[in-house]
N, C-alpha and C positions, 0 to 999 in steps of 0.2 A: 767307885770308891767320890765322895764328899767329900771334898773341900771343908773346912770353918769360914770357907770366905774373908776373913778375918785380919789374913797377914798373903804374902807371899804362894804364889801359887807351887814356886819350888824349893822352898825350904819345909812346905808340907808333905807334900812329894815325897822329898826328900826323903823324909822321917818315916813314912808310911814306906817305903823302896821295901827301907831298913829292914826295917817291924817284919814287915815278909823275909832274908833274907836271911833273917835271924831260928823265924820258924819255920824254913827250909818247901814254905810254900813259893810255887811258881807257876807265874798265873798267864795262859793262854792267848788271853785280852784284858784291857781293861777300860769301863766306861770309867771315864771323870767328868762329874760338875762340881759344885760348891751348893752350899747350904742355902744360898736368896735366890737361887736359879730352882728351889722345892716354893716357894712360896708362888700366888698369884701374882698379874703387876696388870692394871687397865692400859693397856698404848700409852703412849706417854707419861703416865704415871713413873716419876725417878727412884729409881732403883737404890739399895743398899751399895756404898760402894764394894768392890773386890776385884778379882783377877776373872776377865772374858773369859772367852772361848779360848784365842789367838795364845794369850799366856798359857792355861791350863794345858792348851794341847805342845806346846814347847816347852814346858815344863815334867810331864807326860814322857813324848820322846827322846826326850835327854835319859830321865830314871829307869825308865824303861825301854831299854834301840831293838832294834826285834817284834815288837809285839806288837801287836792290831791295835790302833787307841781311836774309842769309841769314844762321842762327845756326842749334845743336846743333852733330855732331862728326862729325871725319873719318876717326874709329873706325866700331867694327860698332854695332847696334842698338846691343845692351848694353851698350851707355854712357853712348848716350840714353838707355835705360830707366831705368838707376840716377840721372838728372841732367836728367829731364823738363826740355823748356823751356815757358816760360809761356807763355801763348794768345796769342798777337796780338801779342806785343814782337816778333818779325819780322817781312819777305814772306816767306819760307820755310823751313824749314825741310830742313834733311840729314842725312844718316848713310850709311854703305855697311857692306856686306856678308863676310862671305868664309864659302864654305862649307867649308875645310878648316884645323878651329882643334881640334879632338878628337877624329878622323879624317878620315885622309886618300883610300880606299880607293877605285874608283868612285861602288859603288853607293848610299856614302856622299856622296859630295857631288850625284849623282840624287837622290839621299831629300829629301836638304838643300832642292831647290828646292818640295816642299809644307810645307814649313816658309817659304816668304815670303805667303803671303797673312795669313799669320795675322800675321811681322813685320808687312807694311804696316798690316794694320788695327787691327794697337795702338797704332801712332804716330800713325795716325790720328785716334783715338778720345785720348790726347796733347795734338794738337795743334788738334782741331776743324778750322777752313772754313782755313787758315791752307795755301796752296801746298807741294806737298811731295814735293822732290825726291832720288833716288836719286844718291848720290855716285859716285867712279871703285871697279863691282865687280868682281872677277873672281877667278878659281879660283885664283891666285895673290892675295899681300897689297904692299900699300904697308908698312901698319903695321902694327905687334905689339905691343897695349896691355899683353901679361900678357910683355913681358923686352922689351928693352932696340929691337931689330931684328928688322925680318922680315931671317926667315933667308934663308944664302948655300947656294947648291943643286949646285954642283958636277958631282954626279953624276947628273944627269938623275930621280932618283924620285921617288917619289909621298911627298911629305911633308908635315903641316903649315907652313900660316904663314909659307911659300921667297915669297922673291920673284921667284921663276923656276921656272913649270911646265911638265915638255913634255907635260902633255893640254891646254896651251892652244894650240899650237902644230899639233894636231889635228882629223880630226871631231868627238872628243867635246867640244873646248869649242867648237868652232861649234853645238853642239845648245845647252849646257850657261845660254854665252849668248840664246840663240833663248828656250829658260824663263823666264828670268828677265825679259829684256823681256816677254812672255807678261804670266807675273802682274803686273808695274808699267804695264802698260795693263790686266787685270782689278781692280784694287786701283787708279786711273784719277788713278794716280802724274804729276806733269805734264810733270815729263823724267826721263832716266836718265842718269849717264852709264856708259859701259864699257867693261873693259882699255884701253886705253891704245896713238896712235897709235906711238911709237914705245919703244925701252928693255925692260927687265926684262920688264914686260906689252902689249910694240908689238904689234902685227894687222902693220906690214910689217916684211919684215927686214929686218935688219942689221946682223948678226952676233947665233945664239943665243953666251950665255957660256955653258948648261949643254953638258958632250959625253955620249955623240958627239951632233953635229949629225942630224935628220932632214932630210931633204931638201933640203940644203944649195942647192936651184937656185932652190926656190920663192922670187917676190917675195912675194908675202903668205900667211896661214896663211887657214883655212876661217874664222874667225868676223869676220874683215875684210867678208866678201862679206854674213852679218846684218848687221851693224855699219852697210855699205853702203848698206845697198839698203834697209834700217826709215830709214835719217837722209835717205833721197830722196825718203822718206813719209810727212814728219815735219809737215806741214800737215795730212793725211789727216786724218781720222776715223777709229778703232777699229769693226768690229763686232766684239759681237757672240756664239763660238760656243761650240758644244755636241762637247761630247767624249766617247767610251763611257771613256774609256781614260786621267782627266790627266796622272796617273802613269805613264806609263809612255810617252803622246805631248805634248805641247807643242803649242799651237794659237796664230797671231793672225792676224786676220785686219782687212783693210785699205780704206777705201771709194774707190773709185777714178773717176774721169771714164768709162770702156770697161767698169769691175766688176768686183768682190772681187776680191780679190789676198791669197791664202791663202801663209800660212808655216806648216810643217808643224816640229818636231826631233823625230824617234824616239833615248828618253829609256833605255833600253835597252839592253844586246849582243846580243838579241837581233832576227831580223826583222822586218815586220808587216807584216801585210796592210790597207791603206785606203781607205777608199769617203771620198768629200767632195760633200756633196748642197753644192745650194745657187749652182757656179760659171758664171763667164759660159760660153756652148757652145763657145767657139773659145776653151782656151786651152793654154797652157805652162808646162811645169814643167822647172824647173833643179835637176838636185841635188847635190846637195853631199856624198858619198860616195867611197870606194875608185877605182870605176867608172871616173869622171871627174878622178880627184884632177890630173891632170899640169894640165885646163885650170883645174882651180879653185887653181893657185898663181898665176893670172896675174889683175891684176886688175883686168879686161874680163870678168870669166868669165859676168854676169847681161847683158851687153851681150850672147854672145852669142848665137844663134838656138837655143830652147828644142826640149823636145821636145812633141808633142803631148798632150794627155794628155786622158781622159776621165773626172772624179772619181768619178763612178758608177758607175763598172764595176769601179774600182777598180784600186792598181797599187799596188806593195812596196816599204818603205823598208827600208837597209839599217841595215847596226846603225848607231846614235848618225850617222845620215845628218837631214840637216836640207832639206827644200825648196822653193822658190819657186813659186806653182801664178800664174801671172798670163793676164790676159784678155790675148787679141788680136789687137787691133785689126786 
């Protein structure tokens, strides 16, 4: 809920509450912010007048009693860091991230994942024990705190702060998404919002805006399977993992009734030889890579039979490949 920031938060939120009731929408939770906080301000710079966190929180709780109220920003961590949320004011705190702000080459985007754990640790220090949620984050950006809008990208280039980036439709996007999800899980975030179902950030193909279109017959993009696979395990506990080189390989393990499920992503442009110990003795692997791209383009890829794998014996991950290793019952 983004208030215009030109008047009373109580009045603005009351109007929204009434509109929701008339439409029959009953939200499970509310994120409250205002338009001025979507923009970036340097420390010490004057901000336009508008409701502060406290005013918005009080007004939201009055209009939506009994519903969890979240605060923070739906812009990037930088904006939250410059306008910290008072501890205990909201039921949860939110911000987003974007890896392509200062540079947009492949190596920089993957290396920026290394900063995620420090961003999450800094926010945790700021908000105490309040629940911590990562808002919708992807390689491309919904917002541009440093300009008016996220940039259009009709030539399908690798540039900063665009609404649609070509890498989110390929293997690179799936690997990056798993890397961010793994960092969030290791930091103990309560939930994450990743990419989008449709639109410029969409994981389901509905006609790509930029040209030329890559793989126009694909029904879904590779990152779809990462999000769908993790969402299917949202009620399961994560298992701690140890990786010899976390800058090159993202790992996320999940506890299932049959045994551990392990997700891996090669964060480099070089193939990697992997050994994984602690897996179920009967496991299968689904590789999201160029060899299996025709199958990966189908929404039911993870329901297809996988390939038997012995993690201890080792296997190879192609450049920017992602894989799920799951127990076979």
